[in-house]
Structures are given as structure tokens and as C-alpha cells.
N, C-alpha and C positions, 0 to 999 in steps of 0.2 A: 712125716714132719718130726714126730717125736723121736723116731730112730735117728734122724739126722742130727737133732740136738744132742742126743745121747752120745753120738760119735764125736761131736765137737767137744763135749765135756770131757770125754775119755781122753781125747788128744791133748786137751789142756792139762789134765792131771798128769799124763805121761811126760809132757814137757817140763812140768814143775819138778817131777821126780828126777829127771835127767839133769836139770839145773842144780838140784841139791847134791847129786853125786859129783858133778863137776866142781862145785864149791868145796866139797869134802876133799877132792883130789888136790885142789889148789892149797887148801889148808895143810894137807900132809906134806906138800912140796915146799911151801914157804915157812912152815912152822908157825903161822899166824892163824889163830882160830877165827873162822868165819861163822857168824851167827845169823840165823834167818828167822824172821818173824812172819807168821802167816795169819791172816784173818779172812773174814768173809764180808761181802756186801750185804747189808741188812735192808737197805732201801735207797731210793733215789727221789729227791724232792727238789724240783726246780734245778738249780745249778749245783746243789749239794749232793754228794754221795755219802751215805751213812755206812760206817764200818763197825763191826763188832769183833771181840776177842783180841783187841789191840790196845785199848785205852790205857792200860797200866804200864805200857812200855814205850810210848812215844809222846811227843810234845808238838806244840804248834810250830809250823815251819818244816817239819819232817816231810820227806817225800816217799811215796810208795808207788808201786806198779800194780795196776789191775789187769786181769786177764779176761777179756770179753769171751763169750761163748763162741763167737765166730773167729777167734784167734787174734793174734796181734797184741800189743801192749798199750795201755793207756796210763801215762804218768799223772799222778794227782799230788796235791799238797794239803797237809792238815791245816785247817784254818780255825778250828774250834772243837769244843766238846759240849755235849748236852746229855745229861742223864746217863753218863757212862758210855755214850755212843760217840764215836769219832766222826766229825764232820770234815769232809775233804772236798776240795774243788779241783776239777779236772783241767788239764792243759789241752785236751782234745775233746772231740765229741764222745758222748756216752752211749752211742749205739752199740747194742750187743751186750751191755751190762745189765744185770738183774740180780735179785736176791740169790745169794749163794755163790756169786762170782768170787774168784780167789783174789785176795789182796796180799801182797808180800813186800818185804823190805829186808835188807841185810846190812850188817855192820861188821867191821873188823876189830878184833881185840889186839892190843890192850886199849886202844883209843876209845872203843865203844861208841863211835859216832854213827848214827843211822842216817844214811841218805842225805847228808848235808848238801844244801844248794850251793854249788861252786861252779866256776868257769876256769878252764885251763888257758887263760889269756896269754898270748905271745905276740912278739913284734911282727910275726908273719900274718897277723890279722889285718894289718893296714892294707887298704885297697879292696877289702872284701865286704860282701853284703851277707848278713847272717840273721837268724831268727833269735828270739830271746833265750833259747836253750843252747845257743852256741853251735847251731847247725847251719852249714852254708846254704845260701839261696841263689848264688850267682852262677852255679854250674861250673865252677873252677876247681872242683875236687875238694877233698877233705881239708879242714883247717889244721895247720900245724899246731901241736900242743905246746903250751908254754911250760916252763920249768916248775912252776908251782900252781896250785889250785887256789884261786881267790874266792872267798865267800861272797855270795850275792848280797846278803844282808850284813852290812858292816856299819860300825859306828863312825860318826864324823871324827876327825882328828881332835885331840885334846885342845880345848880353846886356849890354854895357857902355853902350848907348845907350837901352835900354828905360826907360820911365818906371816909377816905383814904383806899387804898387797904389793905387787911388783910395779914396774914402770908402766906407763900408758901403752896400750896396745893399739896398733893400727888396724882398724876394722875394714878399711877400704870402701866404706859407705860415707859420703860426705855429711849427710844429715846427722849420722851418729857420731862421727869423729868430731864434728864441730860443736854440737849442742848437747850430746850425752857422752862425752869423752870417757872412755872405759880404761881401767887398769887391769893388768894380769891378776887373775884370781877374783875378779869382781863377778857378781851375778846380776844380770839384767833380765827383766820380764818384758816380753813383747805382747801387748794387749790389743786384741782386735776381734771384730766380728768375722763371720765366715766370708770368704771371697774378697778380702781387702789386701791380700798380698803377703801374708806371713811366710808361706812356703818359698815364694820367690825371694824375699828378703833373706831367709836362711840360706838359700843357695848362693846368693851373692857373698854372704859372710863366709861360707864354706870354701869358696874359690879364692877370695881376696884377703881375708883376715890373716895377719902375721901370727902364725903359730907353728908348732912342730907337728902336731897331730890334731885332726878334727874327728870328733865322734858325734854321729847323728842318730837320734832315736825318733823314729816315726811311729808314734803310738796311736793306734786306731785310725790309721790313714786309709783312704779309699784305695782298694786294690787296683782300680783302673789307673790311678795316678802314680803308682810306685815307679814303674818303668819310665814314665815321662819325667818324673823328678830326677831319677838317677842319670838318665841319658841326656836329657835336654837342659834341666836346670843345674844339676850338679856337674855333669860333664866329666870327661876322662881326666881333666886337670884336677878337679875337686876330689874325685874318687880316689885318685892316686895317693892322697895323703889322709884318707878318711877311713873310718870304720862305720858302716851303716847297719843299724839294728832295726828290724821291721816287724811290727805286729799289726796286721790289717784289721779293719773294723768288723769283719765277719768272724774273727777268731774269738775264743772264749775270753772272758774278762781276766782270767789268771795270766794268759799269755800277754794281754795288753798291759797289765800291771807289771809283768816281769820285764817287758821291754825297757822300761825306765830304770829298773834296778840293774839290768845287764849293761846298759850303756854307761851308767855311773861306775860300775865295777871296772869296765874296760878303760874308762878315763882315769880311774885311780891307778891302774897298772902303769900307764905311761907317766902320770904325775909322779909316782914314786921313783921313776928313773931320772927325775929332775927336769922333765920336759914341760913346755908350755902347751897345755891342752885346751882346745876350744870344744866345749860340750854344748850341743844344740838339741833341744827336745821339743818336739811338736806332736802333741801338746800336753801341758800339765793338766788341762781340763779333762781330756780323755783318760788320763791316768786316774784322776779323781773319780770319774764316772765308773771306771773298772773297779776301783775300791768300793764304790757305793753298791754296785751289783753284788760283789762278794759279801760285803757286810750285811746287806739286807737279806740275802739268801741264808746267811748263817744265823739270822734271828736278831740282829742288832736293831734297836729302835731308830726310826728316822728322827733327825733333829732339825737342823737348819736347811730349809727348802728340800727336804728329803734326803739330805746327806747324813749318815750316821756319824757319831762323834769320832770314830776311829780314823775317818778320812783326814780330819784336821789335826789329828795327832801324828799321822804318818807323813804329812807334807813336810814339816821341818826336818824330820829324820832323813828324808831323801835330799832336800835342797841344801841342808847344811853340810852334806858330804862334798859338795862343790866348794871351790875356793882355794886358798893357799894350803899346801900340804905341810906336814911336820918339818921343822927346820933341823937340818943336820949339818954341823960345822959351818953354819952361816949360809947354807944354800937350801933351796927348796923348790919343788915343782909347783905348778899352779894349774887349777882347773878354772878357766873362765867360762861361766855358765850363761847361756842365753836360752830362756825358757818361754815358749809362747803360751798365751792364755787365750782360749777361745771364749770370749764373753758372750753370754746368752742374750739375744735381743739387743746387742750393743749396749748392755747395761754394765758399766765398768765398776759398779759397786755390788755386783752379785757375790755370793759367799766365797767362791773359789778365788775370784779376782782380788777380793779384799784381803783374803788370807795370804795369798802369794805376794801381794804388794807389800805387806807388812814384814815378810821374811827376807825379801831380796834387797839388793843394794841400789836399786833404781828401777825405773819403769819407762818404757817407750810406748806411746799410744799411737796406734794406726787408726786414722779416721776415714770412714767411708766417704764423707763429703769431699775430702781432699782427693781421694782416688777418683771420684766421679768428675772432679774438675780437671783430671788429666795429669796430676803430678804424682809420680811414683819414685821412690817409696812414699807411701801416703802417711808420713810421720807428722803428727801434730806437735810442732816444736814447743808451743806454749805449755802443753800439758805433760811433756816428757821431762824426766829428771834423772840425772846420775848423781848419787850422793858422794862420789869420789872426785867430782870436778875440781873442788878447791885445792886438792892435793896434786893435780896433774896438769894444771895450766899455768903458764908463765903469766906475769902481770899484764903484758900487752895483749896476750891471747884472751885472758879473762875479760879485759876491757872491750875487745872486739865482739866477743860473744854476748856480753851484756848489752852492748849498743844494738847489735843485730836483733836480739830478743825484744828490746824496746821498740824498734822500728816496726817489727812484725805485730806487736801488740797495738801500736797506734793505728796501723793500717786496718787491723781487724775491727777495732772500735769504730773507725770512721767509714767502714766499707758501705754500710747502708746509706749514710748521708751522701756519700759520693755518688752512689748508684742512683739516688733520687734527684741528684743535682742540687742538693741543699747546701753543699759546701762550695765556697768560692775560693779558687786558688789565690794565695797571698794572705789569707786570713790568719794562718798560723804556720810559722816557719817549720815547726816540728812535723806537722801533718804534711806539708809540702815535701819535706825531705823523705818522709816515709812513702808517699805516693810515687816519688821519683826512684827510690832505691829498692823497694820491696819487689817489683817485677824482676830485678836483677838477682835478688836473693832467691826468689822462687826458681829462677833458671839454674842457680847454683845447686839448689836442693834436688832438682830433677835429675835422675840418674838411671840409665839403662842397666838391665841386669847383667850384661857382659862388660860394662864400663867400669874401669878401675881408677881410683884416685887415692893417692896416699894422704896421710894426715897432714904432712907439711904442705903438700900442694893445695889441700883444701883451705888451710889458713892463709896461704898466699893469695888465693882467689878472693877469699873474704876480705882480706886487707886491701886488695885492689878495688873492690866494690865500695867499701866504706871510705877509703881514702879519696876516691873520686867524688864523694859527696861532701867533703869538707870544704 
């Protein structure tokens, strides 16, 4: 056994020497100096890999490669420092790593950038399914490389140079188009417990929403459901104009976190071309759980319900990257963001839900009781809100929506009395109208996942229902 381990170590050392010689040859041919840093694994604690002999040359966010004794490469990212020791989190399993394993990274001069996290995004990525590191998962061959490398961690556009929100966008879902009308560049949160229909609603939006490109990030998704979502829910029609980024629940937290950053980076690529991009992320909660695992393993203290402070500092940095892009000559692309939030125990005031609701431009509540009653999408109209509605509805449309909301509120308030037989028809004209028209409104809000309805058609149906009640 010892002899076999020694042979593996010797092979690893030989591979590194050959790599160094190759880099020297590249440097001689290109005239660009290639520098290489090497360190060693000091220890492994939980999700963290501790590295030594590197701390004076690298910083948080740099990426290295580890060489396990059994061969192969394990990419890691620096997430912190403690007592002169580098703390890194791995993108893959740490089997085969141990004290003394080699860690290395390289940089090219004169830029002197070490292993910056970038993606070579290109237009040829549309219609593809990839992992957070930009590797294909659909068996369709290698991804075409774009002309430039886009950094994964980018700052939001300058607030003073961002364009204003664009015209209203047709989402193809009647409940959303009517009661939470959305504009290009707006960011909406979809809040729901597990099994209430978030993924199905996202698939409807991916197929029907009016946009140039759709980018979907499945963060911490169940592996069993990935093919079902792509083939059944999204379908060939939706995939043809989409880029899907997947990190399943069994993957390390760094991969799950990276899925959100990668999807945002891809969306920014198309936004900078002046396109209307629909970015859908399922879910922000699992992104935050991945951040929590990384932070706690790095030694951060737990604060709110076990979440370290860095989680709530990172949320606005990610979510603010969505929205209108920088304005150039009066034109700009837009990222319309739809972010699902998996509320724990149907508690819509838990920390992640509360933080996300304060950042975004509106919220859509999916209610389990509505779904149990047979109406899908199970959107709670009374508790859902779009902050841009006043700027994108005409006067008569706003009056229709206000009246419909009022009727739904009256019916909900009187439902128990009607069920018990305590209300007599004719006692209140407003209640009678609500009892007569709300069943028609409920039928309008009910929509199959393959059923499409344009925004104008939705308002026409609403106008017919309320006009008949006058």
C-alpha cells in the first residue's frame, strides 16, 4: 500500500515538472512571462482545505488547482485566511487529498492576474445546458468560446448611468400580467413553500415570456428532477432560446453558489448586446444556504437564524446586477429577473425572504391552500405586489385591476359567512356582485402550464367579466 502511494506521489510530481516545462516553452514562444505559485495542503477541516506557503501572494477569490495523490485535479477557491494559512473551498470532492498534496496556480505577466474567475460566454451558448464552470452537460459537444472573458464576480452598473425601466413585458401568465404587471428590467421575487408550483411557473415563463434570451439557474435542484424540468416543463421550444445553468443538491456548496454567479454573468453578456434578457433563478434560498455553509466552515459566527453576516451582504451584490444596463446613446439592454424564494415552513417573514423582499421591485406569493383548492398557478393575488404597476397600466386598465382586487377581497372576507349560510343574498349589493363574479375571475386565473395568453388578451377577458357585472 505504501509503495502504491509513493508511486502516485512520484507520478504527481513528474506531471507538475512537465507542466512547468510546457509553461516555460509557452513563455519562450509568446514572449510573455508565465509565473507559477506552488504550495502544499496543510490540513482539511470540514469543507475547508488549509494551504500553506501561499498566503503572501494570493487573495480572496483566487482559484487554485490541487493534485490528489490518486491523480486528477481538484479546483478550489480562496475564501479566507486565518493565522497565515489560506482557507479554500473545493468545487469537487476532496477524496485523495491530504497533508502535503500539491496546490498550484499560475499567472501571466504583465497583467499579473492569478486564476481570475471568468467565463468565455458566447452567443453559441443559447440552447445549451451547462454547469457553473462553463462545462457542457447536454452531450452536445464543447461550448463555443466567446470573444472575451467575462468575470464571474462583477459590480452592478453605476446607479447614475443605468437606464430606466423599459416597457411592460408580456409574461404569458394571466395572473402575473394582470395583477403584478412587470416592466423590462424589473426584478420580481416568487415566494413559496416546497411543492407549491414554483418550478412549473418558471417553465411557463421560460416558454411564453416575450424576451430575446432566457437564462435559467437551477441552484441546489434535485438531480432526479433536472431532466424532467428540461424535457417536460421547459421543452424544446423553451430550451431553444435559453441557457440553463445547473448545480444539483449533491454538489459542494461552492458549485451551488457559483451557479447563481454564472447565470448572472451569462445574462449580462446578452444584456450588453442591447437584448431583453429574462433571468430566472430557482432558488435564492439555496444560494443563501450554500453561502451559509461556506461562511460557517470558514469560521464566521452565525447571526440571524444561523446565517452569518456575509450572506446578507452578498445578496444585494448579486441581485443588484440584474435590471437595466448602462445607457449608451439612449439605448440599453435589460435583465428582467425572476427569483424564487423557498420559504421555510411557509414562513414568509423568515430572514432570507425578508431580505430579498426588501431588495427586489415586487413579490409574488404562491399559497399552498390555493393550490390545494385546484387553482394553478397558486398565486395569492391579494398578497402579491409589483412596485412598477402605476407606471405601466393605462387608466382604464388600472381601474379594472383595482375593481377585480376589491371583488376578490370582499369574497375572501365573506367566504366563512357564506359557507355557514349566515349571509342572505340581497343583503349587500357589493357582496352579491363579488359572489357572482369571483368564480369567473378564478377561472380566468386558472391556467395550464402549456397554455399561453398574451397580456392584451388577458385584459380583454378581464374587461368582459367585469363589464358583464355592471
